[in-house]
A tleap script that builds the chain and sets N, CA, C and O, in Angstrom:
source leaprc.protein.ff14SB
mol = sequence {
  NMET ASP ASP ASP ILE LEU LEU PHE GLY LEU
  THR LEU ALA GLU PHE GLU SER ILE SER LEU
  LYS VAL CYS LEU ALA ALA LEU VAL LEU TYR
  MET LEU PHE ILE ILE GLY ASN LEU ALA LYS
  GLU SER LYS ALA GLY ARG TYR GLY THR ILE
  TRP LEU PHE VAL VAL LEU GLY LEU GLY PHE
  LEU GLY PHE ILE SER LYS GLY LEU ILE GLN
  LYS ILE LEU GLY ILE CGLU
}
set mol.1.N position { 103.974 99.819 118.552 }
set mol.1.CA position { 103.802 99.768 117.119 }
set mol.1.C position { 104.780 100.695 116.419 }
set mol.1.O position { 105.208 100.401 115.302 }
set mol.2.N position { 105.147 101.817 117.050 }
set mol.2.CA position { 106.091 102.733 116.430 }
set mol.2.C position { 107.507 102.180 116.428 }
set mol.2.O position { 108.351 102.673 115.680 }
set mol.3.N position { 107.791 101.168 117.243 }
set mol.3.CA position { 109.137 100.622 117.322 }
set mol.3.C position { 109.415 99.585 116.238 }
set mol.3.O position { 110.549 99.127 116.103 }
set mol.4.N position { 108.413 99.214 115.477 }
set mol.4.CA position { 108.600 98.221 114.427 }
set mol.4.C position { 109.386 98.826 113.279 }
set mol.4.O position { 109.143 99.962 112.871 }
set mol.5.N position { 110.335 98.048 112.762 }
set mol.5.CA position { 111.131 98.500 111.615 }
set mol.5.C position { 110.371 98.105 110.359 }
set mol.5.O position { 109.974 96.952 110.192 }
set mol.6.N position { 110.173 99.092 109.467 }
set mol.6.CA position { 109.391 98.837 108.268 }
set mol.6.C position { 110.278 98.485 107.087 }
set mol.6.O position { 110.163 97.395 106.527 }
set mol.7.N position { 111.160 99.396 106.703 }
set mol.7.CA position { 111.959 99.195 105.509 }
set mol.7.C position { 113.209 100.034 105.617 }
set mol.7.O position { 113.134 101.209 105.977 }
set mol.8.N position { 114.358 99.458 105.315 }
set mol.8.CA position { 115.643 100.151 105.391 }
set mol.8.C position { 115.899 100.756 106.761 }
set mol.8.O position { 116.543 101.801 106.862 }
set mol.9.N position { 115.416 100.129 107.800 }
set mol.9.CA position { 115.644 100.606 109.160 }
set mol.9.C position { 114.794 101.791 109.561 }
set mol.9.O position { 115.115 102.458 110.545 }
set mol.10.N position { 113.731 102.081 108.845 }
set mol.10.CA position { 112.860 103.210 109.164 }
set mol.10.C position { 111.613 102.743 109.891 }
set mol.10.O position { 111.060 101.682 109.599 }
set mol.11.N position { 111.184 103.553 110.838 }
set mol.11.CA position { 109.902 103.271 111.470 }
set mol.11.C position { 108.795 103.765 110.562 }
set mol.11.O position { 109.056 104.427 109.557 }
set mol.12.N position { 107.573 103.450 110.909 }
set mol.12.CA position { 106.442 103.843 110.089 }
set mol.12.C position { 106.315 105.364 110.012 }
set mol.12.O position { 106.047 105.906 108.939 }
set mol.13.N position { 106.500 106.050 111.122 }
set mol.13.CA position { 106.390 107.513 111.133 }
set mol.13.C position { 107.479 108.164 110.285 }
set mol.13.O position { 107.212 109.137 109.579 }
set mol.14.N position { 108.694 107.642 110.346 }
set mol.14.CA position { 109.788 108.196 109.532 }
set mol.14.C position { 109.524 107.971 108.046 }
set mol.14.O position { 109.740 108.860 107.223 }
set mol.15.N position { 109.054 106.770 107.716 }
set mol.15.CA position { 108.747 106.457 106.323 }
set mol.15.C position { 107.645 107.360 105.784 }
set mol.15.O position { 107.741 107.843 104.656 }
set mol.16.N position { 106.594 107.595 106.581 }
set mol.16.CA position { 105.499 108.469 106.160 }
set mol.16.C position { 105.978 109.900 105.965 }
set mol.16.O position { 105.574 110.570 105.015 }
set mol.17.N position { 106.830 110.362 106.852 }
set mol.17.CA position { 107.345 111.727 106.752 }
set mol.17.C position { 108.176 111.911 105.491 }
set mol.17.O position { 108.003 112.894 104.771 }
set mol.18.N position { 109.064 110.987 105.223 }
set mol.18.CA position { 109.924 111.075 104.043 }
set mol.18.C position { 109.104 110.943 102.768 }
set mol.18.O position { 109.302 111.706 101.823 }
set mol.19.N position { 108.185 109.982 102.731 }
set mol.19.CA position { 107.398 109.779 101.510 }
set mol.19.C position { 106.466 110.957 101.246 }
set mol.19.O position { 106.215 111.285 100.086 }
set mol.20.N position { 105.948 111.602 102.289 }
set mol.20.CA position { 105.112 112.781 102.096 }
set mol.20.C position { 105.908 113.903 101.454 }
set mol.20.O position { 105.426 114.548 100.522 }
set mol.21.N position { 107.115 114.145 101.934 }
set mol.21.CA position { 107.945 115.213 101.377 }
set mol.21.C position { 108.338 114.919 99.937 }
set mol.21.O position { 108.311 115.815 99.093 }
set mol.22.N position { 108.697 113.689 99.649 }
set mol.22.CA position { 109.116 113.321 98.291 }
set mol.22.C position { 107.939 113.398 97.324 }
set mol.22.O position { 108.066 113.954 96.233 }
set mol.23.N position { 106.804 112.846 97.716 }
set mol.23.CA position { 105.640 112.858 96.828 }
set mol.23.C position { 105.082 114.257 96.640 }
set mol.23.O position { 104.614 114.593 95.552 }
set mol.24.N position { 105.123 115.072 97.674 }
set mol.24.CA position { 104.643 116.445 97.553 }
set mol.24.C position { 105.551 117.255 96.631 }
set mol.24.O position { 105.069 118.059 95.833 }
set mol.25.N position { 106.854 117.047 96.736 }
set mol.25.CA position { 107.785 117.731 95.834 }
set mol.25.C position { 107.557 117.278 94.393 }
set mol.25.O position { 107.607 118.098 93.477 }
set mol.26.N position { 107.310 115.996 94.181 }
set mol.26.CA position { 107.038 115.493 92.835 }
set mol.26.C position { 105.738 116.083 92.293 }
set mol.26.O position { 105.650 116.400 91.107 }
set mol.27.N position { 104.739 116.233 93.145 }
set mol.27.CA position { 103.477 116.813 92.714 }
set mol.27.C position { 103.644 118.279 92.317 }
set mol.27.O position { 103.061 118.717 91.325 }
set mol.28.N position { 104.421 119.034 93.069 }
set mol.28.CA position { 104.669 120.441 92.744 }
set mol.28.C position { 105.418 120.552 91.418 }
set mol.28.O position { 105.086 121.402 90.591 }
set mol.29.N position { 106.411 119.714 91.209 }
set mol.29.CA position { 107.144 119.730 89.935 }
set mol.29.C position { 106.236 119.365 88.762 }
set mol.29.O position { 106.348 119.941 87.680 }
set mol.30.N position { 105.351 118.419 88.979 }
set mol.30.CA position { 104.404 118.038 87.928 }
set mol.30.C position { 103.438 119.180 87.633 }
set mol.30.O position { 103.085 119.408 86.476 }
set mol.31.N position { 103.007 119.898 88.666 }
set mol.31.CA position { 102.131 121.047 88.465 }
set mol.31.C position { 102.847 122.145 87.681 }
set mol.31.O position { 102.238 122.798 86.833 }
set mol.32.N position { 104.129 122.352 87.958 }
set mol.32.CA position { 104.904 123.332 87.184 }
set mol.32.C position { 104.993 122.920 85.716 }
set mol.32.O position { 104.901 123.760 84.821 }
set mol.33.N position { 105.172 121.633 85.480 }
set mol.33.CA position { 105.193 121.131 84.107 }
set mol.33.C position { 103.859 121.367 83.415 }
set mol.33.O position { 103.829 121.760 82.249 }
set mol.34.N position { 102.759 121.132 84.116 }
set mol.34.CA position { 101.426 121.342 83.545 }
set mol.34.C position { 101.206 122.812 83.214 }
set mol.34.O position { 100.660 123.131 82.158 }
set mol.35.N position { 101.625 123.714 84.106 }
set mol.35.CA position { 101.470 125.144 83.851 }
set mol.35.C position { 102.293 125.555 82.629 }
set mol.35.O position { 101.813 126.312 81.786 }
set mol.36.N position { 103.511 125.068 82.531 }
set mol.36.CA position { 104.345 125.368 81.372 }
set mol.36.C position { 103.760 124.829 80.078 }
set mol.36.O position { 103.801 125.494 79.044 }
set mol.37.N position { 103.222 123.633 80.141 }
set mol.37.CA position { 102.604 123.037 78.964 }
set mol.37.C position { 101.345 123.807 78.561 }
set mol.37.O position { 101.078 123.991 77.374 }
set mol.38.N position { 100.579 124.251 79.548 }
set mol.38.CA position { 99.395 125.051 79.273 }
set mol.38.C position { 99.768 126.367 78.592 }
set mol.38.O position { 99.091 126.798 77.658 }
set mol.39.N position { 100.840 127.003 79.057 }
set mol.39.CA position { 101.287 128.250 78.441 }
set mol.39.C position { 101.755 128.009 77.009 }
set mol.39.O position { 101.504 128.829 76.126 }
set mol.40.N position { 102.421 126.907 76.781 }
set mol.40.CA position { 102.923 126.599 75.433 }
set mol.40.C position { 101.771 126.285 74.483 }
set mol.40.O position { 101.748 126.777 73.355 }
set mol.41.N position { 100.827 125.479 74.924 }
set mol.41.CA position { 99.704 125.079 74.077 }
set mol.41.C position { 98.783 126.252 73.748 }
set mol.41.O position { 98.215 126.311 72.658 }
set mol.42.N position { 98.635 127.188 74.693 }
set mol.42.CA position { 97.731 128.312 74.462 }
set mol.42.C position { 98.426 129.483 73.773 }
set mol.42.O position { 97.796 130.498 73.477 }
set mol.43.N position { 99.728 129.338 73.517 }
set mol.43.CA position { 100.523 130.390 72.885 }
set mol.43.C position { 100.370 131.701 73.653 }
set mol.43.O position { 100.038 132.740 73.083 }
set mol.44.N position { 100.619 131.627 74.951 }
set mol.44.CA position { 100.372 132.748 75.845 }
set mol.44.C position { 101.368 133.883 75.666 }
set mol.44.O position { 101.051 135.020 76.015 }
set mol.45.N position { 102.527 133.630 75.150 }
set mol.45.CA position { 103.543 134.669 75.026 }
set mol.45.C position { 104.308 134.817 76.334 }
set mol.45.O position { 104.072 134.083 77.293 }
set mol.46.N position { 105.222 135.772 76.358 }
set mol.46.CA position { 106.080 135.942 77.524 }
set mol.46.C position { 105.293 136.389 78.749 }
set mol.46.O position { 105.398 135.781 79.814 }
set mol.47.N position { 104.505 137.449 78.601 }
set mol.47.CA position { 103.788 137.984 79.759 }
set mol.47.C position { 102.657 137.061 80.198 }
set mol.47.O position { 102.382 136.935 81.391 }
set mol.48.N position { 102.015 136.427 79.253 }
set mol.48.CA position { 100.971 135.468 79.605 }
set mol.48.C position { 101.532 134.281 80.375 }
set mol.48.O position { 100.915 133.797 81.324 }
set mol.49.N position { 102.710 133.816 79.958 }
set mol.49.CA position { 103.352 132.704 80.665 }
set mol.49.C position { 103.741 133.109 82.072 }
set mol.49.O position { 103.571 132.340 83.018 }
set mol.50.N position { 104.265 134.324 82.210 }
set mol.50.CA position { 104.632 134.801 83.545 }
set mol.50.C position { 103.407 134.857 84.438 }
set mol.50.O position { 103.454 134.414 85.585 }
set mol.51.N position { 102.311 135.398 83.924 }
set mol.51.CA position { 101.095 135.496 84.731 }
set mol.51.C position { 100.520 134.128 85.064 }
set mol.51.O position { 99.997 133.926 86.160 }
set mol.52.N position { 100.609 133.191 84.136 }
set mol.52.CA position { 100.138 131.834 84.437 }
set mol.52.C position { 100.930 131.236 85.598 }
set mol.52.O position { 100.352 130.663 86.521 }
set mol.53.N position { 102.250 131.372 85.548 }
set mol.53.CA position { 103.069 130.821 86.631 }
set mol.53.C position { 102.815 131.546 87.946 }
set mol.53.O position { 102.778 130.913 89.001 }
set mol.54.N position { 102.639 132.870 87.897 }
set mol.54.CA position { 102.414 133.626 89.131 }
set mol.54.C position { 101.072 133.251 89.740 }
set mol.54.O position { 101.003 132.904 90.919 }
set mol.55.N position { 100.007 133.317 88.954 }
set mol.55.CA position { 98.666 133.105 89.491 }
set mol.55.C position { 98.433 131.648 89.878 }
set mol.55.O position { 97.954 131.365 90.976 }
set mol.56.N position { 98.767 130.733 88.989 }
set mol.56.CA position { 98.525 129.324 89.294 }
set mol.56.C position { 99.545 128.768 90.278 }
set mol.56.O position { 99.259 127.801 90.985 }
set mol.57.N position { 100.720 129.360 90.330 }
set mol.57.CA position { 101.739 128.900 91.258 }
set mol.57.C position { 101.536 129.387 92.682 }
set mol.57.O position { 102.143 128.842 93.604 }
set mol.58.N position { 100.696 130.403 92.891 }
set mol.58.CA position { 100.470 130.913 94.238 }
set mol.58.C position { 99.816 129.884 95.154 }
set mol.58.O position { 100.000 129.922 96.371 }
set mol.59.N position { 99.057 128.971 94.572 }
set mol.59.CA position { 98.397 127.942 95.385 }
set mol.59.C position { 99.387 127.064 96.116 }
set mol.59.O position { 99.310 126.934 97.338 }
set mol.60.N position { 100.309 126.462 95.400 }
set mol.60.CA position { 101.270 125.595 96.089 }
set mol.60.C position { 102.352 126.391 96.789 }
set mol.60.O position { 102.987 125.872 97.707 }
set mol.61.N position { 102.586 127.640 96.388 }
set mol.61.CA position { 103.517 128.490 97.117 }
set mol.61.C position { 102.962 128.794 98.512 }
set mol.61.O position { 103.708 128.810 99.492 }
set mol.62.N position { 101.665 129.032 98.595 }
set mol.62.CA position { 101.025 129.244 99.890 }
set mol.62.C position { 101.093 128.005 100.757 }
set mol.62.O position { 101.297 128.105 101.967 }
set mol.63.N position { 100.923 126.832 100.153 }
set mol.63.CA position { 100.991 125.589 100.912 }
set mol.63.C position { 102.396 125.365 101.461 }
set mol.63.O position { 102.554 124.931 102.603 }
set mol.64.N position { 103.408 125.654 100.664 }
set mol.64.CA position { 104.791 125.490 101.109 }
set mol.64.C position { 105.126 126.500 102.195 }
set mol.64.O position { 105.782 126.162 103.180 }
set mol.65.N position { 104.676 127.743 102.020 }
set mol.65.CA position { 104.971 128.767 103.030 }
set mol.65.C position { 104.270 128.458 104.346 }
set mol.65.O position { 104.789 128.786 105.413 }
set mol.66.N position { 103.098 127.830 104.285 }
set mol.66.CA position { 102.407 127.419 105.510 }
set mol.66.C position { 103.269 126.444 106.314 }
set mol.66.O position { 103.368 126.559 107.536 }
set mol.67.N position { 103.876 125.508 105.640 }
set mol.67.CA position { 104.767 124.562 106.318 }
set mol.67.C position { 105.984 125.230 106.901 }
set mol.67.O position { 106.410 124.892 108.006 }
set mol.68.N position { 106.558 126.184 106.170 }
set mol.68.CA position { 107.726 126.911 106.690 }
set mol.68.C position { 107.372 127.757 107.906 }
set mol.68.O position { 108.132 127.802 108.874 }
set mol.69.N position { 106.228 128.424 107.864 }
set mol.69.CA position { 105.802 129.250 108.997 }
set mol.69.C position { 105.556 128.372 110.215 }
set mol.69.O position { 105.923 128.746 111.329 }
set mol.70.N position { 104.944 127.219 110.023 }
set mol.70.CA position { 104.727 126.304 111.145 }
set mol.70.C position { 106.044 125.847 111.736 }
set mol.70.O position { 106.171 125.744 112.956 }
set mol.71.N position { 107.028 125.571 110.891 }
set mol.71.CA position { 108.329 125.112 111.378 }
set mol.71.C position { 109.035 126.236 112.143 }
set mol.71.O position { 109.639 125.992 113.187 }
set mol.72.N position { 108.958 127.474 111.620 }
set mol.72.CA position { 109.610 128.604 112.283 }
set mol.72.C position { 108.993 128.885 113.653 }
set mol.72.O position { 109.703 129.136 114.627 }
set mol.73.N position { 107.650 128.841 113.712 }
set mol.73.CA position { 106.965 129.118 114.971 }
set mol.73.C position { 106.933 127.923 115.916 }
set mol.73.O position { 106.567 128.069 117.082 }
set mol.74.N position { 107.307 126.755 115.435 }
set mol.74.CA position { 107.333 125.569 116.276 }
set mol.74.C position { 105.956 125.013 116.546 }
set mol.74.O position { 105.731 124.418 117.600 }
set mol.75.N position { 105.031 125.188 115.627 }
set mol.75.CA position { 103.632 124.738 115.795 }
set mol.75.C position { 103.479 123.261 115.455 }
set mol.75.O position { 102.556 122.615 115.952 }
set mol.76.N position { 104.333 122.727 114.645 }
set mol.76.CA position { 104.206 121.327 114.198 }
set mol.76.C position { 103.855 120.496 115.333 }
set mol.76.O position { 103.698 119.284 115.186 }
savepdb mol mol.pdb
quit
């Protein structure tokens, strides 16, 4: 089943891997947009905006660092 060509010469596993990375990156960018919009709508100011990005951004920063640590240690 893994030898079947799905689209553009990609196997199912390759397609899933690429689409996961692309969609996850799009989700992180959308979350950054939401945080920025929240800071603008609430009139948070400079320091409030910085804290919003730091605190709310730590969630996906931790998720990204988890993937990097797994890759470095070879746990994947």
